[in-house]
Backbone bond lengths (Angstrom), bond angles and torsions (degrees), N, CA, C in turn:
res aa  C-N    CA-C-N  psi(-1)  N-CA   C-N-CA  omega(-1)  CA-C   N-CA-C  phi
1 M - - - 1.469 - - 1.526 109.68 -
2 I 1.330 115.47 150.55 1.450 119.26 179.66 1.511 109.45 -91.45
3 P 1.339 119.08 159.26 1.459 121.67 -179.18 1.515 111.33 -60.01
4 V 1.363 115.60 156.09 1.456 121.25 -177.57 1.517 110.70 -62.10
5 E 1.360 116.40 -39.16 1.460 118.01 -177.37 1.523 110.97 -66.20
6 S 1.361 117.53 -30.65 1.457 119.92 177.80 1.514 110.63 -73.54
7 R 1.332 116.90 -36.95 1.449 120.06 -179.76 1.521 111.39 -62.52
8 A 1.324 115.91 -36.05 1.457 119.23 -176.33 1.519 111.39 -62.49
9 A 1.329 117.32 -25.17 1.456 120.22 -178.41 1.515 112.77 -83.61
10 L 1.355 116.99 -10.72 1.450 120.46 -178.11 1.511 110.76 -82.28
11 P 1.340 118.27 152.78 1.448 121.09 176.31 1.520 111.30 -62.03
12 S 1.336 117.09 169.31 1.460 121.73 -175.34 1.513 112.33 -63.02
13 F 1.358 117.70 -35.77 1.460 118.96 -179.64 1.529 112.10 -61.48
14 P 1.342 119.48 -51.42 1.459 118.48 176.03 1.519 113.37 -57.64
15 K 1.342 118.85 -39.30 1.459 120.35 179.26 1.516 110.69 -61.37
16 A 1.325 116.51 -42.42 1.459 119.98 179.67 1.524 110.89 -63.88
17 V 1.335 116.77 -40.38 1.465 120.80 179.40 1.522 110.67 -63.03
18 L 1.336 117.27 -47.14 1.457 120.77 -177.66 1.526 111.76 -66.03
19 N 1.321 117.30 -37.69 1.460 120.66 179.18 1.522 112.19 -68.87
20 A 1.344 116.23 -23.40 1.465 120.24 -178.66 1.523 112.56 -88.83
21 D 1.315 117.54 5.34 1.462 121.69 -172.51 1.525 112.69 -53.01
22 S 1.322 117.61 -57.75 1.465 120.85 -177.09 1.520 111.64 -66.12
23 V 1.336 116.69 -33.03 1.467 119.90 178.46 1.524 110.56 -64.05
24 V 1.332 116.42 -43.29 1.467 120.24 -179.04 1.525 110.63 -64.05
25 Y 1.323 118.00 -44.23 1.462 120.15 177.55 1.524 110.66 -59.61
26 G 1.329 116.60 -39.79 1.458 120.07 178.15 1.512 112.43 -64.90
27 V 1.329 116.94 -41.50 1.469 120.76 179.07 1.524 111.03 -65.10
28 I 1.333 116.42 -42.64 1.473 119.68 178.70 1.521 110.49 -62.01
29 A 1.337 116.91 -44.36 1.473 120.24 179.28 1.523 111.11 -63.85
30 A 1.333 117.56 -43.54 1.463 120.98 -179.90 1.524 110.90 -64.29
31 A 1.338 116.82 -42.49 1.465 119.94 178.37 1.525 110.84 -63.18
32 G 1.332 116.92 -39.78 1.457 119.83 177.80 1.514 112.11 -63.29
33 L 1.328 117.18 -44.25 1.466 120.23 178.35 1.524 111.02 -62.34
34 A 1.337 116.17 -40.46 1.466 119.65 179.83 1.522 111.09 -64.77
35 F 1.320 116.91 -45.52 1.466 120.20 179.24 1.529 110.89 -63.80
36 R 1.321 116.19 -39.84 1.471 119.06 179.96 1.524 110.99 -62.13
37 W 1.331 116.70 -43.76 1.465 120.05 179.14 1.532 111.19 -66.44
38 L 1.328 116.70 -43.44 1.456 120.32 -179.38 1.532 111.81 -64.66
39 C 1.336 116.48 -38.79 1.464 119.53 -179.63 1.524 112.35 -69.99
40 R 1.324 117.07 -20.67 1.460 120.00 178.26 1.517 113.17 -91.77
41 S 1.331 116.30 -27.23 1.467 117.75 -173.52 1.519 114.27 -121.34
42 Q 1.341 118.64 -21.93 1.466 120.93 -174.81 1.523 111.64 -133.10
43 V 1.316 118.14 33.58 1.454 120.45 -171.41 1.524 112.46 -61.38
44 S 1.327 118.47 -32.96 1.467 120.84 -176.83 1.518 112.30 -70.37
45 T 1.327 118.02 -19.01 1.463 121.07 -177.85 1.525 112.90 -96.82
46 L 1.330 116.84 -4.30 1.465 119.93 -176.19 1.530 110.84 -75.18
47 P 1.330 117.96 146.92 1.471 121.09 176.62 1.521 110.86 -72.72
48 P 1.339 118.31 167.01 1.473 120.92 -177.09 1.520 114.08 -61.29
49 W 1.347 118.50 -26.16 1.466 119.31 -178.19 1.524 112.87 -81.72
50 A 1.318 117.84 -7.03 1.470 121.63 178.78 1.529 109.71 -83.06
51 P 1.337 117.79 158.44 1.470 120.01 -179.87 1.520 111.85 -62.44
52 W 1.330 115.64 144.30 1.458 120.66 173.26 1.527 109.80 -86.23
53 D 1.319 116.22 -47.11 1.463 121.96 178.13 1.519 106.18 -130.90
54 F 1.325 116.64 95.40 1.459 121.06 -170.25 1.526 111.68 -62.22
55 S 1.337 115.51 137.54 1.463 122.55 176.51 1.519 108.62 -131.85
56 W 1.327 116.00 122.56 1.465 119.79 178.35 1.523 111.17 -60.66
57 V 1.330 116.89 -40.62 1.466 120.52 -176.88 1.522 110.48 -62.51
58 E 1.321 116.48 -47.91 1.466 120.33 -178.77 1.529 110.88 -67.38
59 F 1.310 116.99 -43.45 1.461 121.25 -177.77 1.526 110.79 -63.10
60 L 1.336 116.30 -51.14 1.463 119.95 -177.05 1.524 111.95 -68.82
61 S 1.326 117.53 -36.34 1.467 119.89 -178.27 1.520 111.30 -58.29
62 V 1.316 116.56 -44.80 1.465 119.98 -176.79 1.520 111.12 -74.56
63 W 1.338 117.29 -49.07 1.458 119.41 -174.58 1.527 112.51 -70.07
64 L 1.331 117.15 -37.31 1.464 118.84 177.08 1.522 111.45 -69.40
65 A 1.339 116.59 -37.95 1.467 118.87 176.60 1.524 110.63 -61.01
66 A 1.341 116.59 -41.90 1.465 119.87 178.55 1.528 110.54 -62.20
67 W 1.341 116.57 -43.42 1.467 119.03 -178.83 1.516 111.67 -68.62
68 W 1.328 117.32 -41.66 1.461 119.49 -179.92 1.527 111.17 -64.56
69 F 1.325 117.43 -32.30 1.456 119.79 176.84 1.528 109.85 -66.74
70 I 1.331 116.97 -45.00 1.469 120.79 177.60 1.533 109.82 -62.31
71 R 1.320 115.56 -43.29 1.469 120.25 179.99 1.533 110.85 -65.16
72 G 1.344 115.99 -37.24 1.455 119.69 177.23 1.517 112.18 -64.59
73 L 1.333 116.32 -36.77 1.459 119.57 175.09 1.532 110.29 -62.63
74 A 1.339 115.49 -41.77 1.466 119.51 -179.34 1.523 111.73 -64.17
75 L 1.318 116.92 -31.43 1.462 120.95 -178.66 1.529 112.83 -87.71
76 T 1.318 117.30 -2.42 1.461 120.76 175.39 1.523 108.53 -71.72
77 A 1.309 116.41 139.29 1.470 121.06 -171.01 1.522 112.72 -54.35
78 A 1.335 117.63 -41.72 1.467 120.60 -178.13 1.517 108.75 -146.41
79 P 1.333 117.65 143.49 1.473 119.94 178.21 1.520 113.31 -54.47
80 A 1.347 118.04 -27.18 1.464 120.58 178.53 1.533 111.79 -63.20
81 E 1.356 116.86 -21.85 1.458 120.96 -179.82 1.524 112.48 -92.66
82 W 1.328 117.76 1.24 1.464 120.76 177.29 1.534 110.57 -64.75
83 P 1.341 117.14 154.88 1.468 118.70 168.20 1.528 109.33 -57.96
84 G 1.322 116.97 147.96 1.458 120.56 -179.22 1.518 112.11 -59.32
85 L 1.311 115.90 159.52 1.466 120.87 -179.14 1.526 112.59 -56.04
86 P 1.347 120.25 -44.15 1.475 118.73 177.64 1.520 112.79 -58.44
87 R 1.347 116.94 -38.51 1.466 119.43 179.29 1.527 111.00 -67.35
88 R 1.326 117.05 -39.86 1.469 119.60 177.69 1.522 110.95 -63.99
89 I 1.321 116.50 -40.72 1.475 120.05 178.16 1.519 109.94 -63.57
90 C 1.338 117.12 -42.74 1.467 120.44 179.50 1.524 111.53 -60.64
91 F 1.331 116.86 -40.39 1.469 119.33 -179.13 1.523 111.22 -61.88
92 F 1.322 116.79 -50.51 1.465 119.19 -178.31 1.525 111.27 -69.01
93 A 1.333 117.59 -32.04 1.463 120.01 175.99 1.522 110.80 -65.61
94 G 1.343 116.80 -40.49 1.467 119.66 177.70 1.513 112.32 -63.93
95 L 1.335 117.25 -43.00 1.464 120.31 175.86 1.527 110.69 -61.40
96 F 1.327 116.45 -41.85 1.466 120.44 -179.53 1.521 111.11 -61.61
97 V 1.329 117.42 -42.96 1.464 120.99 -179.82 1.528 110.43 -60.78
98 I 1.342 116.33 -46.62 1.470 119.99 -179.11 1.523 110.68 -64.60
99 Y 1.323 116.71 -44.46 1.467 120.33 -179.67 1.523 111.03 -64.02
100 A 1.337 117.02 -39.83 1.465 120.84 -175.27 1.519 112.34 -64.03
101 V 1.330 117.91 -32.85 1.469 118.91 -177.88 1.523 112.51 -92.38
102 L 1.344 117.97 -7.02 1.460 120.65 179.97 1.522 113.89 -111.17
103 E 1.317 117.50 -38.14 1.463 120.63 -171.11 1.529 112.78 -119.61
104 T 1.321 116.93 32.99 1.462 121.36 172.65 1.529 107.94 -133.95
105 R 1.323 116.11 -177.35 1.470 120.34 179.37 1.525 111.76 -65.16
106 F 1.326 118.05 -12.53 1.466 119.86 177.15 1.526 111.21 -58.71
107 E 1.321 116.99 -30.80 1.465 119.31 -179.83 1.523 111.16 -62.54
108 Y 1.314 116.44 -34.08 1.468 119.40 176.63 1.528 110.14 -62.90
109 L 1.334 116.42 -42.23 1.469 119.73 177.12 1.527 110.38 -62.11
110 A 1.336 116.91 -41.57 1.464 120.85 -178.65 1.522 112.08 -65.00
111 E 1.324 117.39 -24.98 1.457 121.23 179.22 1.524 112.42 -86.09
112 H 1.336 117.47 -7.86 1.465 120.03 -174.24 1.522 113.76 -131.28
113 Q 1.330 117.42 13.10 1.463 119.76 175.59 1.518 107.77 -159.58
114 F 1.333 116.33 128.41 1.458 120.57 -175.05 1.523 111.87 -61.72
115 L 1.329 117.69 -40.72 1.465 119.10 -177.27 1.528 111.42 -63.98
116 F 1.345 117.64 -35.63 1.458 120.01 177.20 1.532 111.06 -72.12
117 N 1.329 115.81 -32.75 1.460 119.56 175.90 1.522 110.84 -63.48
118 R 1.332 116.06 -39.04 1.468 120.04 177.31 1.529 111.13 -68.40
119 M 1.325 117.02 -38.55 1.468 119.54 174.64 1.521 110.27 -59.58
120 Q 1.332 116.01 -41.59 1.458 119.88 -179.67 1.522 111.05 -60.95
121 H 1.329 117.40 -44.85 1.454 119.61 -176.56 1.526 112.62 -74.17
122 V 1.334 117.30 -33.36 1.467 118.91 174.57 1.527 109.64 -65.14
123 A 1.322 117.02 -38.07 1.471 120.34 177.11 1.526 111.05 -66.39
124 L 1.345 117.12 -42.32 1.462 121.14 -177.23 1.521 112.50 -73.93
125 H 1.309 117.52 -33.48 1.462 122.03 -170.99 1.527 112.84 -99.57
126 H 1.329 116.25 -25.25 1.452 120.12 -174.48 1.527 112.69 -119.35
127 L 1.328 116.62 -69.45 1.462 119.84 -168.67 1.522 112.74 -64.81
128 G 1.343 117.53 -54.58 1.464 119.95 -178.49 1.523 112.67 -59.69
129 P 1.342 118.58 -52.66 1.468 119.58 178.35 1.525 113.46 -61.86
130 L 1.335 117.94 -36.00 1.460 119.81 179.05 1.532 110.58 -62.43
131 L 1.337 116.61 -43.65 1.465 119.95 178.40 1.528 111.27 -63.42
132 I 1.330 116.45 -41.23 1.465 119.80 178.53 1.527 110.67 -64.87
133 A 1.330 117.12 -40.78 1.466 120.25 179.44 1.526 111.49 -65.23
134 V 1.328 117.21 -38.62 1.471 120.16 176.95 1.526 109.96 -60.32
135 A 1.339 116.29 -37.04 1.472 120.05 179.42 1.522 112.22 -67.35
136 W 1.329 117.74 -24.88 1.475 124.00 -177.96 1.533 109.96 46.97
137 P 1.357 116.97 63.96 1.464 120.30 -169.47 1.520 115.09 -93.15
138 G 1.341 118.39 4.75 1.455 120.33 -169.92 1.522 114.56 -54.47
139 A 1.339 117.43 -49.59 1.468 120.35 -177.34 1.524 111.10 -64.41
140 T 1.331 116.98 -41.14 1.470 120.46 -179.70 1.519 110.64 -67.10
141 L 1.336 117.52 -41.76 1.466 120.89 179.36 1.528 110.68 -62.84
142 K 1.319 117.44 -46.38 1.468 120.00 -178.72 1.525 111.21 -63.19
143 R 1.330 115.91 -36.50 1.459 119.36 178.51 1.526 111.35 -64.48
144 G 1.328 117.22 -32.00 1.456 120.84 -177.62 1.511 114.82 -90.33
145 M 1.338 118.58 -9.73 1.461 121.55 -179.01 1.524 111.29 -72.16
146 P 1.334 117.68 155.06 1.469 119.82 168.20 1.525 110.11 -60.15
147 A 1.309 116.54 146.22 1.466 121.14 -174.62 1.531 113.73 -55.50
148 P 1.360 120.53 -42.95 1.476 118.96 179.60 1.518 112.79 -61.17
149 L 1.334 116.91 -41.25 1.463 119.63 179.38 1.516 110.66 -68.41
150 R 1.327 117.30 -37.07 1.461 120.11 178.09 1.523 110.81 -62.55
151 R 1.331 116.87 -37.33 1.475 119.37 178.36 1.527 110.59 -66.21
152 V 1.328 116.94 -36.31 1.472 119.97 177.30 1.526 110.28 -65.37
153 V 1.330 116.90 -46.52 1.465 121.48 -178.81 1.527 111.23 -61.90
154 E 1.323 116.74 -35.54 1.466 121.19 -177.90 1.523 113.21 -89.58
155 H 1.335 117.57 2.98 1.465 120.70 -179.61 1.532 110.22 -62.68
156 P 1.332 117.92 140.57 1.474 119.98 -179.03 1.524 113.92 -56.21
157 L 1.346 118.08 -33.41 1.463 119.76 179.71 1.528 110.73 -64.40
158 V 1.342 116.51 -44.20 1.468 120.18 178.56 1.522 109.93 -63.36
159 S 1.332 116.86 -43.54 1.466 120.63 179.08 1.522 111.22 -61.54
160 S 1.331 116.74 -37.90 1.468 120.22 -179.94 1.520 111.43 -66.92
161 V 1.331 116.45 -42.23 1.468 119.84 179.05 1.528 110.51 -63.02
162 V 1.328 116.77 -44.62 1.462 120.44 178.80 1.518 110.57 -62.75
163 R 1.325 117.00 -40.75 1.459 120.93 -179.89 1.530 110.65 -61.91
164 I 1.335 116.49 -39.78 1.468 120.24 178.76 1.526 110.50 -66.71
165 L 1.342 116.26 -47.24 1.458 120.38 -177.71 1.523 112.69 -66.55
166 Q 1.347 116.41 -21.48 1.463 119.82 179.50 1.523 112.95 -100.23
167 Q 1.333 117.59 14.44 1.458 118.47 168.03 1.529 107.36 -61.96
168 P 1.326 119.43 127.53 1.467 121.10 -168.45 1.529 115.40 -50.05
169 V 1.332 118.16 -48.28 1.469 119.88 -177.44 1.524 110.32 -66.69
170 L 1.343 116.69 -46.73 1.463 119.99 179.51 1.524 110.75 -62.95
171 A 1.328 117.58 -40.00 1.460 120.75 -179.73 1.525 110.92 -61.85
172 A 1.340 117.13 -41.44 1.468 120.24 179.33 1.527 111.08 -67.19
173 V 1.335 116.80 -41.53 1.472 120.61 179.41 1.530 110.32 -63.57
174 L 1.335 116.68 -44.73 1.466 120.11 178.95 1.525 111.22 -65.03
175 F 1.328 117.21 -39.53 1.455 121.14 -177.17 1.520 111.08 -61.64
176 V 1.317 116.18 -47.59 1.466 119.90 179.61 1.530 110.70 -78.89
177 G 1.341 115.88 -42.46 1.461 119.64 -174.69 1.506 113.57 -64.30
178 L 1.340 117.84 -44.85 1.459 119.82 179.88 1.523 112.14 -64.58
179 F 1.326 115.69 -39.44 1.461 119.92 -179.03 1.524 110.53 -59.27
180 F 1.340 116.31 -43.92 1.464 119.48 -177.32 1.524 112.71 -88.81
181 F 1.334 117.63 -18.10 1.466 118.96 174.38 1.525 110.51 -59.38
182 W 1.329 116.36 -44.54 1.463 119.69 -179.40 1.522 112.63 -73.92
183 L 1.349 116.98 -7.15 1.467 120.55 176.65 1.525 112.12 -97.82
184 I 1.323 118.29 -2.63 1.470 119.41 170.46 1.526 107.08 -61.11
185 P 1.325 119.46 123.10 1.475 120.76 -170.64 1.523 114.77 -49.98
186 S 1.324 118.34 -45.30 1.461 119.86 -178.64 1.529 111.57 -67.65
187 V 1.343 116.79 -39.09 1.463 120.76 178.60 1.520 110.21 -68.03
188 H 1.330 115.98 -43.04 1.467 120.35 -179.99 1.528 110.89 -61.12
189 F 1.327 116.67 -40.91 1.463 120.77 -179.65 1.530 110.38 -62.35
190 R 1.321 116.39 -45.79 1.468 119.75 -179.26 1.525 111.17 -65.39
191 A 1.323 116.54 -39.70 1.465 119.62 -179.80 1.527 111.35 -65.25
192 M 1.318 117.60 -35.62 1.454 120.81 -177.01 1.524 112.91 -74.70
193 I 1.343 117.62 -23.50 1.462 119.23 -179.52 1.527 112.49 -100.04
194 N 1.328 117.20 -5.82 1.460 121.67 -178.29 1.522 108.87 -115.38
195 P 1.338 119.20 111.31 1.479 120.67 -176.49 1.528 113.71 -56.83
196 A 1.336 117.40 -38.81 1.461 119.73 -179.62 1.528 110.91 -66.58
197 L 1.339 116.66 -43.92 1.459 120.19 178.14 1.527 111.21 -66.93
198 Y 1.327 115.98 -35.82 1.469 120.34 178.71 1.535 110.32 -62.20
199 A 1.342 115.83 -44.50 1.469 119.61 177.94 1.528 110.80 -65.03
200 L 1.346 117.01 -41.61 1.461 121.00 178.31 1.525 110.66 -61.60
201 M 1.333 116.49 -41.98 1.461 120.99 179.01 1.527 110.75 -58.72
202 N 1.321 116.81 -49.45 1.462 120.44 -177.63 1.519 111.97 -66.04
203 W 1.347 116.77 -42.41 1.454 118.82 -177.81 1.521 112.26 -71.97
204 S 1.327 117.11 -31.54 1.471 118.73 175.57 1.519 110.23 -65.44
205 M 1.331 116.74 -34.77 1.466 119.86 176.33 1.528 111.10 -63.70
206 A 1.317 116.79 -48.39 1.471 120.44 -175.83 1.528 111.28 -67.20
207 I 1.331 117.71 -47.39 1.469 120.57 -176.48 1.525 110.86 -66.68
208 D 1.330 116.45 -44.85 1.461 119.52 179.51 1.528 110.69 -63.71
209 G 1.342 116.88 -39.47 1.456 119.79 178.36 1.517 112.15 -62.48
210 I 1.329 117.02 -43.27 1.471 120.30 179.76 1.530 110.58 -64.71
211 L 1.334 117.76 -43.97 1.464 120.58 179.46 1.526 111.10 -61.80
212 F 1.334 117.01 -43.19 1.462 119.62 -176.68 1.521 111.55 -69.29
213 W 1.328 116.87 -48.97 1.465 118.33 -176.28 1.523 111.80 -70.10
214 C 1.335 118.45 -28.83 1.470 119.59 174.52 1.527 111.02 -69.41
215 L 1.324 117.42 -30.36 1.461 120.54 173.41 1.521 110.76 -67.52
216 V 1.340 116.52 -46.78 1.463 121.03 -175.33 1.527 111.59 -71.69
217 L 1.335 117.39 -39.57 1.466 121.57 -172.21 1.524 112.89 -101.30
218 D 1.308 117.09 23.00 1.467 121.28 172.98 1.524 108.42 -62.07
219 P 1.333 119.00 121.28 1.467 120.13 -176.02 1.527 113.98 -77.80
220 R 1.329 117.86 -3.43 1.454 120.44 -175.55 1.527 111.33 -91.88
221 R 1.320 116.06 161.33 1.456 121.50 173.94 1.527 109.43 -85.10
222 S 1.332 117.43 147.87 1.461 121.81 173.47 1.538 108.00 -65.79
223 P 1.348 119.57 141.28 1.454 128.33 18.02 1.526 115.50 -91.91
224 S 1.329 119.26 -2.98 1.465 118.56 176.11 1.519 110.27 -60.33
225 A 1.317 116.56 -41.37 1.461 121.63 171.99 1.524 109.07 -81.48
226 R 1.313 116.74 159.15 1.466 120.85 -175.51 1.526 112.28 -79.95
227 A 1.330 118.12 -12.16 1.461 121.33 179.56 1.523 108.44 -147.29
228 S 1.313 115.73 156.89 1.460 120.37 178.08 1.530 109.62 -71.46
229 F 1.324 116.14 166.39 1.463 119.88 177.93 1.532 110.73 -61.91
230 G 1.332 116.99 -37.47 1.464 119.81 178.06 1.518 112.16 -63.24
231 A 1.339 116.41 -42.69 1.462 120.07 178.84 1.527 111.00 -65.30
232 R 1.322 116.52 -38.41 1.468 119.79 179.95 1.528 111.21 -67.89
233 A 1.328 116.52 -39.14 1.465 119.25 175.96 1.528 110.48 -63.44
234 A 1.342 116.00 -40.63 1.463 119.88 178.37 1.526 111.35 -64.40
235 L 1.335 117.30 -39.25 1.458 120.52 178.53 1.529 111.28 -62.46
236 A 1.323 116.29 -43.73 1.467 119.88 -178.72 1.519 111.19 -58.48
237 I 1.327 117.02 -38.69 1.464 120.64 -178.87 1.525 111.31 -83.22
238 A 1.341 117.29 -35.84 1.468 120.29 -175.91 1.524 112.28 -60.97
239 V 1.341 117.14 -37.89 1.470 118.67 -177.78 1.532 111.94 -77.31
240 M 1.335 117.02 -10.42 1.459 119.55 -176.89 1.530 111.74 -71.83
241 F 1.330 117.34 -42.52 1.463 120.08 -171.55 1.530 113.42 -68.81
242 P 1.352 119.91 -42.12 1.471 117.98 175.23 1.524 112.83 -61.43
243 Q 1.341 116.98 -34.15 1.462 119.36 179.98 1.527 110.88 -70.63
244 I 1.331 116.86 -37.59 1.468 119.79 175.51 1.521 109.86 -62.12
245 L 1.337 116.58 -46.45 1.465 120.87 -179.35 1.523 110.99 -63.08
246 G 1.342 117.01 -46.16 1.465 119.67 -179.60 1.512 112.39 -64.36
247 G 1.319 117.14 -41.65 1.456 119.89 178.04 1.510 111.82 -63.17
248 A 1.335 117.23 -40.12 1.466 120.69 179.20 1.525 110.85 -65.97
249 M 1.330 116.98 -38.92 1.468 119.80 179.32 1.527 111.44 -63.52
250 I 1.327 116.90 -36.30 1.462 120.16 177.89 1.526 110.49 -73.67
251 A 1.323 116.37 -44.54 1.468 120.31 -175.12 1.518 112.18 -64.55
252 F 1.325 117.75 -37.29 1.465 120.58 -174.30 1.517 113.36 -101.42
253 N 1.331 117.40 5.81 1.463 119.45 178.54 1.527 109.77 -72.16
254 P 1.328 118.23 127.19 1.465 119.98 -177.28 1.531 113.85 -76.14
255 H 1.319 117.79 -11.04 1.470 121.45 -176.89 1.530 110.30 -98.52
256 D 1.335 115.13 152.29 1.469 120.78 175.57 1.533 107.49 -79.73
257 L 1.325 116.14 104.57 1.463 120.41 -174.68 1.522 112.59 -81.46
258 Y 1.323 117.35 -26.42 1.463 120.72 -169.82 1.524 109.80 -119.43
259 L 1.338 114.08 84.37 1.467 121.07 -174.37 1.522 112.41 -70.71
260 F 1.316 117.28 -18.16 1.457 120.10 -177.82 1.525 111.58 -54.17
261 Y 1.321 117.18 -40.25 1.464 120.65 -173.74 1.522 112.26 -71.72
262 D 1.331 116.81 -24.81 1.471 119.17 171.43 1.520 110.46 -73.38
263 L 1.337 116.16 -38.40 1.463 120.11 -177.08 1.525 111.68 -71.65
264 C 1.326 117.05 -39.82 1.468 119.58 -176.88 1.524 111.39 -83.52
265 G 1.323 117.32 -18.87 1.461 120.97 -178.76 1.510 111.49 95.06
266 R 1.324 116.43 116.59 1.457 120.43 178.95 1.521 110.47 -73.11
267 I 1.337 115.03 144.46 1.460 119.72 -179.91 1.519 110.56 -67.24
268 Y 1.339 116.58 -29.06 1.466 122.38 174.67 1.526 108.25 -121.39
269 P 1.330 117.93 83.99 1.473 120.59 -175.02 1.521 113.56 -63.01
270 A 1.347 117.51 -23.98 1.463 119.21 179.51 1.529 111.32 -65.34
271 L 1.328 116.50 -24.62 1.467 120.84 175.96 1.526 106.82 -87.52
272 G 1.297 116.74 99.67 1.459 121.23 -173.00 1.505 113.89 -65.58
273 A 1.335 114.86 174.81 1.463 121.29 -175.82 1.525 111.35 -59.66
274 H 1.335 117.17 -40.32 1.465 119.94 -176.42 1.528 111.12 -63.98
275 Y 1.335 116.64 -48.01 1.464 119.67 -177.82 1.531 111.29 -71.12
276 D 1.322 116.52 -36.17 1.463 120.13 176.91 1.523 110.21 -60.38
277 Q 1.326 115.85 -45.01 1.464 120.08 -179.75 1.523 111.18 -68.90
278 A 1.329 117.64 -38.87 1.467 120.48 179.91 1.519 111.06 -64.27
279 I 1.329 117.21 -43.67 1.467 119.86 178.79 1.522 110.07 -66.53
280 G 1.342 116.77 -40.62 1.465 119.86 176.57 1.515 111.99 -59.48
281 G 1.347 117.27 -40.29 1.457 120.78 177.27 1.519 112.40 -63.80
282 L 1.326 116.61 -39.10 1.465 120.14 177.34 1.525 111.17 -65.01
283 I 1.335 116.60 -35.34 1.471 120.27 177.85 1.524 110.26 -66.75
284 V 1.339 116.82 -36.63 1.467 120.62 175.40 1.524 110.94 -68.43
285 W 1.316 116.68 -31.25 1.449 123.64 -172.90 1.533 112.94 -81.96
286 I 1.330 116.77 -55.06 1.468 120.30 -165.70 1.529 114.01 -85.81
287 P 1.351 121.31 -56.48 1.479 118.74 -177.33 1.522 114.39 -58.63
288 P 1.353 120.75 -43.24 1.468 118.48 177.63 1.526 113.07 -61.98
289 A 1.343 116.77 -36.77 1.463 118.90 178.09 1.520 110.96 -64.55
290 M 1.327 116.33 -40.42 1.465 120.05 177.84 1.527 111.20 -63.52
291 M 1.334 116.82 -38.17 1.455 119.62 179.95 1.524 111.96 -70.70
292 S 1.337 117.41 -29.71 1.462 119.77 174.51 1.525 110.44 -65.49
293 V 1.331 116.74 -41.33 1.465 120.29 177.28 1.529 109.90 -64.64
294 L 1.328 116.82 -42.80 1.464 120.43 177.29 1.530 110.49 -60.18
295 A 1.331 117.07 -42.80 1.460 120.69 179.29 1.525 110.80 -62.10
296 L 1.337 117.15 -40.09 1.468 120.46 177.02 1.524 110.70 -59.60
297 L 1.329 117.25 -45.09 1.462 121.05 179.07 1.527 110.89 -63.01
298 L 1.326 116.97 -38.44 1.461 120.13 178.83 1.526 111.45 -66.68
299 V 1.333 117.04 -39.90 1.464 120.50 178.04 1.526 110.36 -62.21
300 L 1.331 116.53 -44.03 1.464 119.89 179.17 1.527 111.09 -64.66
301 T 1.328 116.41 -37.11 1.465 120.10 177.42 1.526 111.02 -64.74
302 M 1.338 116.47 -42.27 1.458 120.35 178.31 1.524 111.27 -63.74
303 L 1.332 116.82 -40.20 1.466 120.60 177.27 1.532 110.24 -60.90
304 R 1.334 116.62 -44.50 1.463 119.67 179.33 1.524 111.19 -61.56
305 R 1.321 116.54 -42.23 1.463 119.53 -179.11 1.520 111.74 -65.83
306 V 1.341 117.02 -40.29 1.469 119.92 178.26 1.519 110.41 -63.25
307 E 1.326 116.71 -43.60 1.463 119.97 179.82 1.525 111.33 -65.10
308 E 1.317 117.28 -39.98 1.461 119.85 177.79 1.527 111.19 -65.74
309 S 1.334 116.15 -39.59 1.460 119.38 178.44 1.519 111.25 -64.17
310 E 1.335 116.83 -41.77 1.460 120.37 178.76 1.526 110.84 -66.19
311 A 1.334 116.39 -37.81 1.460 119.73 178.10 1.531 110.81 -65.72
312 D 1.339 116.15 -39.66 1.464 119.77 177.22 1.526 111.08 -62.72
313 D 1.337 116.72 -39.87 1.467 120.28 178.96 1.530 110.63 -64.26
314 E 1.336 115.70 -41.61 1.461 118.99 178.87 1.525 110.91 -63.92
315 N 1.335 115.75 -40.03 1.472 119.46 178.39 1.527 110.89 -63.06
316 A 1.340 114.74 -40.58 1.465 118.36 -179.33 1.519 111.10 -66.33
317 D 1.347 117.09 -36.02 1.462 120.54 -178.98 1.533 111.12 -74.09
318 A 1.316 116.14 -44.32 1.464 119.27 -175.53 1.519 112.27 -80.22
319 D 1.322 116.08 -35.67 1.470 123.45 179.52 1.523 110.22 51.31
320 G 1.329 118.09 -119.08 1.460 121.82 -173.21 1.509 113.20 -67.27
321 A 1.336 117.38 -30.84 1.468 119.93 -177.67 1.518 110.65 -62.17
322 R 1.330 117.48 -35.30 1.459 121.16 -178.96 1.533 110.30 -66.81
323 M 1.336 117.11 -33.67 1.456 121.08 179.12 1.526 110.73 -66.18
324 V 1.331 117.24 -35.66 1.459 120.18 179.06 1.515 110.83 -65.24
325 V 1.338 117.21 -41.81 1.462 121.12 179.09 1.515 109.94 -60.64
326 H 1.323 116.92 -43.44 1.464 119.76 179.59 1.523 111.03 -63.88
327 A 1.341 116.96 -37.08 1.471 119.36 178.89 1.512 111.79 -64.20
328 R 1.340 117.10 -38.85 1.463 120.17 178.64 1.516 110.31 -64.48
329 A 1.312 116.69 -37.66 1.460 118.87 -178.81 1.518 110.92 -61.06
330 W 1.328 117.38 -32.84 1.463 120.63 -178.93 1.531 112.09 -86.42
331 T 1.356 117.43 -34.27 1.461 119.76 -172.88 1.518 113.43 -96.19
332 G 1.342 115.77 -18.86 1.454 117.56 -176.13 1.497 111.99 78.02
């Protein structure tokens, strides 16, 4: 918490947010307890937006992140220094995407149909993390976290691990490798029948996706960013081709690779194993490739903005002297 004298200088909205801190934590805890009880005793009566298989880790991760972001905005010195509205929308949209495929009835679909399982992983590994990375929420989130957790996040050991995982070549290998590791038929089967492995599979998708897209969509110029704009553009395109190839191999494979869905029972049995697998392969193939192209465009846009900002700074520093140089270039 910030000192009382500092709070007094903040607008009414930040004061209201900070004063509601303990209330919000209580509401989140109460909602979690209610969902946990309902999912154990009244699951058949729950609406589609309620959790299918409640997880404290998934529930708290999303809701606390949302609150810490709001709290971080409140602790920002002035609303003019807030992330822009599009970035704020992207952050909450990314959280919503991740929450929707993990803590709603969609998870039941993902456990009983291959194409929905692929939608879940594309959302966890690509769409949700990409939206969060576009928001670039790290500074705001850390500002809103409780001080002990912020010290853990800023610990040199954590920073070192993140730095290693975001080495460009390793990040690209992990991004593609993890996605297809869980699609190895024998590995996928074991993950789907083992709750601990299933949770590990989903969380590895989300964490790896956030690390990769935050590396690629870092709005800063190197060396503040871990890679140059050229390297980030190359990364966005490099991961596209293995995903296209892997998706095509799944879509056009004549054999039923994922027997789990026959054993557990498909939610739509009329859609046979062949068509389910073909559609799942197309989901692996097309949406991730489109997001790689989108990421490339975003990287180029960020490069243009950085160059324009630097040019504006140079103009401000040189002022009239810069105009004289331009005149000489034209007049000789």
